[in-house]
C-alpha angles and dihedrals in degrees: 000000000000122000125199109267091236089057091047094051094046092053091046091053090047093049094049093048098048100031091106090054101044093031090219100163120113122236121262092252094055117113096237089052092051090047097053095041088057087048091051090050090050091055099047108020098046105018103037102025096042095033089233093159094178088073088066092050089058102034103042128070119232092252094051117149130200120197121200123179092218103031104039128228128329109199121199132021094255090056091047090051096046091047090055094045092049099048123015096019098037091117094039090252127086113215093184105075125199112229120191116220106241114247096009101107119106126182125205116187119220120217135189112198088337094310117123108234105157148339140228118228117196127176142130128260140169136227108200108297094355130084129193145159123249135199118198117193110207126195126202103224116178093330095315127107111231127187105222100165130024121183123192116189147144093061114182140144117291105236099172111120114256088219116037127220098003127164119212121226124214114234127204120234090258092052090049092049097075091063097052122112144065123305122196118215092168136337087270098045125056127165120201119201107211137165131228115187106314095338131090123216139190109221121195115182091324097318103117124193127181116237128202128214120230104168143287094052091302130134138183127208115242094263087050092231097114131052122204112199113188118217118222132188127224092280095054094254117143108239103164151351136236116208113201123189132170094275107020149030126216129187125205133188119224113248099196 
């Protein structure tokens, strides 16, 4: 059964606005909840994160629409796929991973005269240093759940510390000295570890950020969104550095 788009969007808005009043969402152990969570994982974990664009060919309808509060509207499956291929998946590997906030998903079934025809799925997710909310509108078409509309909104900087409940340790000049030097992640990207007074910094092309030691040759930047794990050989000499963000890891060799 297919309903007019205007009616679908109208019902979707009403359900979202009044969900807290009518308590319409299904529990997390409900079959519908589990089906749509698996579909969401297929869309993002396999299709988006792994740049497996064939997933979108199979999952999305031709008239699919994607709404983004910063980048506007993408109309049609073909346009959505071509945009991903041109931008995030241009190399065949997406470095901006989508991470679902655990426990954030809610599912609201949609009925017409007692017949289930669709569902709204809401939740929170992050892409690197950005967090946002999402709404997925699913339509049940001949027994198959199809995502006809996806909305991503409320994008903002993720200020949640990448390491929780950490206590920083003050290092002496001698203790800091073993980390100093230049580290090459690629020919285009080098990071210098330097000191100024009693503080230690990571300096990338003049962009200087203080880093803080919390044990086992590991540091955090001041915003606690990036980890720097120094790599040592069997003699205790620093030979490299692993930089770990919310969505990627990079390894550098020490140059000097």
